[in-house]
C-alpha positions as CSV (number, residue, x, y, z in Angstrom):
1,M,-1.6,-2.0,-10.8
2,K,-4.7,0.2,-9.8
3,E,-4.8,3.5,-8.1
4,L,-6.6,3.8,-4.8
5,L,-7.7,7.0,-2.7
6,V,-7.5,6.5,0.9
7,I,-11.1,8.3,1.9
8,N,-11.3,7.4,5.3
9,K,-8.9,6.5,8.2
10,D,-9.2,4.9,11.5
11,N,-6.1,3.7,13.3
12,N,-4.5,1.4,10.9
13,R,-7.9,0.2,8.9
14,Y,-8.5,2.2,5.9
15,I,-11.4,2.5,3.3
16,L,-10.0,3.1,0.0
17,M,-11.9,4.0,-3.3
18,D,-11.0,3.5,-7.0
19,K,-12.0,5.9,-10.0
20,E,-15.3,3.4,-10.4
21,S,-16.1,4.4,-6.7
22,N,-15.8,0.7,-5.6
23,K,-14.9,0.7,-1.8
24,Y,-12.0,-1.3,-0.4
25,D,-11.6,-2.0,3.5
26,L,-8.0,-2.8,4.3
27,T,-5.9,-3.0,7.3
28,I,-2.1,-1.8,6.5
29,Y,0.6,-1.9,8.6
30,I,3.7,0.1,7.5
31,E,6.9,-1.1,9.2
32,D,10.9,0.0,9.4
33,E,9.6,3.2,7.6
34,E,8.5,6.5,8.9
35,Y,5.9,7.0,6.1
36,Q,2.5,7.8,7.7
37,I,-0.8,7.2,5.5
38,D,-3.1,10.0,5.5
39,T,-6.7,10.6,4.1
40,G,-6.1,11.9,0.3
41,D,-3.1,9.8,-0.4
42,I,-3.4,7.6,-3.3
43,L,-2.1,4.4,-3.1
44,T,-0.9,2.0,-6.5
45,I,-1.2,-1.5,-5.8
46,N,-1.8,-4.6,-7.6
47,M,-5.1,-5.9,-7.0
48,D,-4.2,-9.6,-6.3
49,M,-3.1,-7.9,-2.8
50,I,-6.5,-6.7,-1.9
51,D,-8.2,-10.2,-1.3
52,T,-5.7,-10.4,1.7
53,R,-7.4,-7.5,3.3
54,V,-4.6,-7.0,6.1
55,L,-1.4,-6.1,4.6
56,T,1.9,-5.0,6.0
57,F,4.4,-3.0,3.8
58,G,7.9,-1.7,4.7
59,N,11.1,0.0,3.1
60,I,11.8,-1.2,-0.4
61,N,15.5,-2.3,1.0
62,S,14.4,-4.1,4.2
63,K,15.7,-7.6,4.6
64,Y,12.2,-8.6,5.2
65,G,9.8,-9.6,2.4
66,R,11.3,-10.5,-1.1
67,D,14.1,-9.6,-2.9
68,I,12.5,-7.1,-5.6
69,N,13.3,-7.9,-9.2
70,K,11.1,-7.8,-12.5
71,T,9.8,-11.3,-11.6
72,N,8.0,-9.4,-8.4
73,Y,7.6,-6.1,-9.0
74,S,3.8,-6.8,-8.2
75,E,5.2,-6.8,-4.3
76,V,6.0,-3.0,-4.5
77,V,3.3,-0.7,-3.9
78,T,3.4,3.6,-3.9
79,F,1.8,5.9,-2.0
80,N,1.4,9.3,-3.4
81,K,1.1,11.9,-1.2
82,N,0.8,15.6,-2.8
83,G,2.9,14.4,-5.6
84,N,5.5,12.8,-3.8
85,K,5.8,9.3,-4.3
86,T,6.9,6.5,-1.6
87,Y,7.9,3.0,-2.8
88,L,7.4,0.4,-0.3
89,K,7.3,-3.4,-0.4
90,R,5.2,-6.2,0.8
91,I,6.5,-7.6,4.0
92,Y,5.4,-11.1,5.1
93,G,4.9,-12.8,8.6
């Protein structure tokens, strides 16, 4: 899991940067959740997801996506906004 800082936002396209100043250009959609990603938020994500480039996340208890357990916790991301963490899971389809 790696922390990425949201440094730019243009609709659903986000530029994120890690502590080594590497930048990542991702399209992120949030489903069935009121969370809004803002510049300055910190995303904690499994780096295996980064290659996808287009990601959809939703409520951790959503019927969509995989059921979360110890074997697939890598499907969960957190968004940290001013110290408040929001946990979301990856949605497919």
